N, C-alpha and C positions, 0 to 999 in steps of 0.2 A: 768771414770770408766764404763763398759758395763755389764749388768746384763743379764744372758742367762736363759731361762726357760727349764726344763728337762721334761720328759715323766710324771713325777709325779707333780699334782698340786701345787704349794707353794714352790717346793723344786728348788733352784736356785744356779745357778755359777756367782759367781763375778769376773769380770775380770779388776782389778786396772789398771790405766794409771801409766806405771811405767817411771819415768824419769831416766835415766842412761846415764852415760858417763865413761872415763877412771877411774875416781874415784871411782866409784861403782853405786848405784842406791836409788832413793828416791820415795815412794808413801805413798799415804795417806793410812792406815789398815782400818780405820774406821772414818767417818764424819757422824754424825746423821743425820743431814739434808740432803745430798745428799743421804745416803742411803733410807733414808724414801721417798724422792722423786722420788727414782727408783724402789719403791715398796716393800721395806724391811721394814715393820711397826715397827719391835721389837724396845723396850726400855731396853737396856741391863744392868743389875745390878750386874753381877759378872763375872769376868775373870778367867779361868785357864788355867795352863800349864803344859803339862808332858813331861816328858822324856823316851823314850824305845829304846831297841835295836833291831837289824834285827831279825825279826821271832815273835815279839810279837803279838799277836791279842788281842785287847781289844774291849768289848762288846760281845753281842748287848744290849747298855744300853737305859734306859728312866725313866721317873718318872710319875707317874699316876695324872691325872688331880684331882683335880684343881692344882697341882704343877708342872704340864708339864713345859717343858723349850724348846724354840727356841733355835737354837745355830748358832753362825757364826765361822766356823772353817778355820784356817789357820795355815799352816806349816812354822815355822821359821828356820827349818834346817833339810834336810834329804828330805825323800819319804814316802809316805803312799799312801796306796788303802783305802780311806774313803767310807763307805757305809752307807745308810739309806735307813730303811723298812718303809713302810707306813703301819699304825696301826690304821689310822681313820675308823670307821664303817662306809659304804656309798660312800667310795671314789671309784672312778672308777679304781683306782691302788692299791685296798687293798690287802696287803700282798705282793706287789711287792716291789723289791729294785732296787735303782740305785746307782753305783760306779762310782767313778772319783777317779783319782791319783792327790794328791795335793803335791807341792814340793817347796823346796826354789828357784828352777829354773823356775817353770811357776807362782808363785805368786797368783796363783787362790785361792780363798775363796769358802766355800759352805754354803748357808744358808739351815739350816734345820728347818722346821717350828715344831710348836708342834704338838704330835700325830705320832711322828716317833723314832723308834729304830735306834741307833746310833752306828757304831763301825768303827775300823780301823785295817788294819795290816801295820807293818812296814817292807818297801822295801829296806830301806838303812842301813847302819850299826848303825847308829843312828839315831834318830828323835826327835826334839824338837816342840812340837805340842801345839797350843793355840786355846782357843776357849772362846767365849762370850756367857752367858747364859741370857735369858731375864726372870728367875724367879730363886731364891736361892734354892740350894741344898737342899732336904728334905729326910732324911735316910728312914722314915717309908714309903713314895711314891716312893722309888727306886725298879725297875722291872729289868727284862731282859729276853733275848731270847738266847740260847746256840749258840755260834758262828757257828756250822756245822752242824745245824739243816739242816734236810733231804729235808723239804719242801721246804725252800728258796734257799738250794743248792748254796751257794755262794761261787764263786771262790776268794780265799783271796790273790792268788798269791805267794803261800807258799807252799811248799809240807807238807803234813799233818804230817810228822815224825819231821818237822823242827818249827812246829808251838809251841810259847810259851804262855800259858794262864795263869792266875790267878786260885788259887782254886775255888774262888768264881764264876769265870765266866765259869768253865767247869761243874758245878752243875747246871747253869740255865734251866730253862724247855725249852721245844721245843716250836716252832710258835703255833702250835695247842694246846697247855697246859698253854701258857701264858696269865697271866691276864693284860687286858689292857680295857681302859674305855674312848676312843677318839671318838668323832662322826666328820665327815667329814664337814669342814667349812673352805673355801679358804678365807684368810685374805688380798691375795694379788689382 
């Protein structure tokens, strides 16, 4: 596998080694020792899977410290635009976001360190989305930023009229109003 750095410190793209032939393909979606040797120190404790239809935007979600979560994102079926926003005070990229297309064709994974808000938009008819977390879900620590925040100005690659968002996500605060308590510390 190859690990590629992004413009945001600690935010990584993982390109697995795909072994394919006429029967299909095989790859290791996670191997703790190899990932740690490649600079991904997280010890994952929870796996989540979601299914969504075209036009859905989920996020931008995060949990406050000490319940923050690093995530390893992977699309099992379909295609998404995956987005991470740096919320770490003191980071040289505080308030910036990075977006990447993840699909069942490119098999890329996205490692999102603690201190980031995360969201995605569904660009295919259906998506099955999988992610590992290095900390358990904590409802009281759950926070978010509204997906159409004017400061962030994220292009979700879906026309505004076609966006499907949950009732919970459409009442999230803006970037400037959102509560966050992360300090910049690169663990990689």
